C-alpha positions in Angstrom: -256.2 -13.6 -19.2 -257.1 -10.1 -20.1 -255.4 -6.9 -18.8 -257.4 -4.4 -16.8 -259.5 -2.1 -18.8 -259.7 -4.3 -21.9 -263.0 -6.1 -22.1 -263.7 -8.6 -24.8 -267.3 -9.0 -26.0 -269.3 -10.8 -23.3 -270.5 -14.3 -24.2 -274.1 -15.0 -24.7 -275.7 -15.2 -21.2 -276.6 -18.7 -20.0 -279.9 -20.2 -21.3 -281.7 -19.4 -18.1 -282.1 -16.0 -16.5 -281.2 -17.1 -13.0 -277.5 -17.9 -13.4 -274.5 -15.7 -14.1 -271.4 -16.8 -15.9 -267.7 -15.7 -15.5 -266.3 -14.5 -18.8 -263.0 -12.8 -17.9 -260.1 -12.9 -15.6 -258.7 -9.4 -14.7 -255.0 -9.0 -13.8 -254.0 -6.5 -11.2 -250.8 -6.0 -9.4 -250.6 -7.6 -5.9 -253.5 -9.9 -6.4 -253.1 -13.4 -5.0 -255.2 -16.1 -3.5 -253.8 -15.7 0.0 -254.7 -14.0 3.2 -253.7 -10.4 3.3 -253.5 -10.0 -0.5 -255.9 -8.4 -2.9 -258.4 -10.9 -4.2 -257.9 -12.0 -7.8 -260.5 -10.1 -9.9 -262.9 -11.5 -12.5 -265.9 -10.4 -14.5 -269.2 -12.1 -15.1 -272.5 -11.7 -16.9 -275.3 -11.3 -14.4 -278.6 -13.3 -14.8 -280.0 -10.1 -16.4 -277.3 -10.0 -19.0 -275.4 -7.1 -17.4 -271.6 -7.1 -17.1 -270.0 -6.6 -13.7 -266.9 -7.5 -11.9 -265.4 -8.0 -8.4 -264.1 -4.4 -8.4 -267.6 -3.1 -8.6 -268.3 -4.7 -5.1 -265.6 -2.6 -3.4 -267.0 -0.8 -0.4 -268.6 -3.8 1.2 -267.4 -7.3 2.3 -267.6 -10.1 -0.2 -267.9 -13.8 0.3 -266.9 -16.0 -2.6 -267.9 -19.7 -2.1 -266.6 -22.2 -4.6 -268.9 -25.2 -4.7 -270.4 -28.0 -6.9 -273.7 -29.9 -6.8 -271.9 -33.2 -6.4 -270.0 -32.0 -3.3 -271.6 -33.3 -0.2 -270.3 -30.6 2.3 -271.2 -28.0 -0.3 -274.8 -29.2 -0.4 -274.9 -29.2 3.4 -273.6 -25.6 3.9 -275.5 -23.9 1.0 -278.7 -23.4 3.1 -276.7 -21.7 5.9 -275.0 -19.5 3.3 -278.4 -18.6 1.9 -279.8 -17.7 5.3 -276.8 -15.5 6.2 -277.0 -13.9 2.7 -280.7 -13.1 3.3 -279.9 -11.5 6.6 -276.8 -9.5 5.4 -277.6 -7.2 2.5 -274.4 -5.3 3.5 -272.4 -8.2 2.2 -272.1 -9.6 -1.4 -272.3 -13.4 -1.6 -270.9 -15.0 -4.8 -271.7 -18.7 -5.2 -269.2 -19.8 -7.9 -270.1 -23.1 -9.3 -267.2 -25.2 -10.6 -267.7 -26.3 -14.2 -271.3 -27.4 -14.1 -274.1 -26.4 -16.5 -276.9 -23.9 -15.7 -279.7 -26.5 -15.7 -278.0 -28.7 -13.1 -277.2 -25.6 -10.9 -280.8 -24.3 -11.1 -282.3 -27.7 -10.4 -280.1 -27.9 -7.3 -281.1 -24.4 -6.1 -284.8 -25.3 -6.6 -284.5 -28.7 -4.8 -282.6 -27.2 -1.8 -284.8 -24.0 -1.7 -282.0 -21.5 -2.1 -283.6 -18.0 -2.7 -280.9 -15.4 -1.9 -277.6 -16.7 -3.3 -277.1 -16.0 -6.9 -275.1 -18.8 -8.7 -272.2 -17.8 -11.0 -270.8 -20.5 -13.4 -267.0 -20.9 -13.7 -267.3 -22.9 -17.0 -263.7 -23.7 -17.5 -262.6 -23.5 -13.9 -260.2 -20.6 -14.5 -261.4 -18.6 -11.5 -261.1 -21.6 -9.2 -257.5 -22.1 -10.5 -256.6 -18.5 -9.9 -257.9 -18.9 -6.3 -255.9 -22.0 -5.9 -259.0 -24.0 -5.0 -257.9 -27.6 -4.4 -261.0 -28.9 -2.6 -264.6 -28.0 -2.3 -266.1 -26.1 -0.7 -263.6 -23.3 -0.3 -264.8 -19.9 0.8 -263.0 -16.6 0.7 -263.9 -13.8 3.0 -262.9 -10.4 1.5 -263.0 -7.0 3.2 -264.5 -3.8 1.7 -261.1 -2.8 0.2 -260.8 -6.1 -1.7 -258.3 -7.9 0.6 -258.7 -11.5 1.5 -259.1 -11.7 5.3 -260.0 -15.4 5.8 -260.1 -18.6 3.8 -262.3 -21.5 4.9 -261.4 -24.8 3.3 -263.8 -27.7 3.6 -267.1 -27.7 5.3 -269.9 -27.7 5.9 -269.9 -24.3 7.6 -272.7 -23.4 9.9 -274.4 -20.0 9.9 -272.4 -19.2 13.1 -269.1 -20.1 11.4 -270.1 -17.9 8.4 -270.9 -14.9 10.7 -267.6 -15.4 12.6 -265.6 -15.5 9.4 -267.5 -12.4 8.1 -266.4 -10.6 11.3 -262.9 -11.1 10.1 -263.7 -9.5 6.8 -265.6 -6.6 8.1 -263.1 -5.8 10.9 -265.4 -6.6 13.9 -263.3 -9.5 15.2 
């Protein structure tokens, strides 16, 4: 765990240009993986090799979906997440893969035809542990100020469920 403001050198980006990878957990006061708390922050290397973090997404809702290719409900809900993400450019969607390699994730995305979601690898599962993810899929709906407004555990979620949960995060429900 690294304190806010201190960034270690970023790791070498994954071997493919289509997958990001988490490289840092960022501590901040009041962060917790529960409704009504600030979402635990983390930083990742984008597929283009740029450094970014959860804080940079402030100002718009964020959906963080923890998933894996071996998880049947995850596989079933990913197309709905991808469709909603394609229709909602006002929302950031983070597809955080639990401890799988880039090649497996990319093969899954290609096989299922996912075009909008950008996968982010959680190579050691540290982010999933900070979010207290005990089962997959688990999805966090975070408002524009960085507060967790809803947590969906299990699945598969439909596009309608995703939109309803987004309404909780953007204050329209």
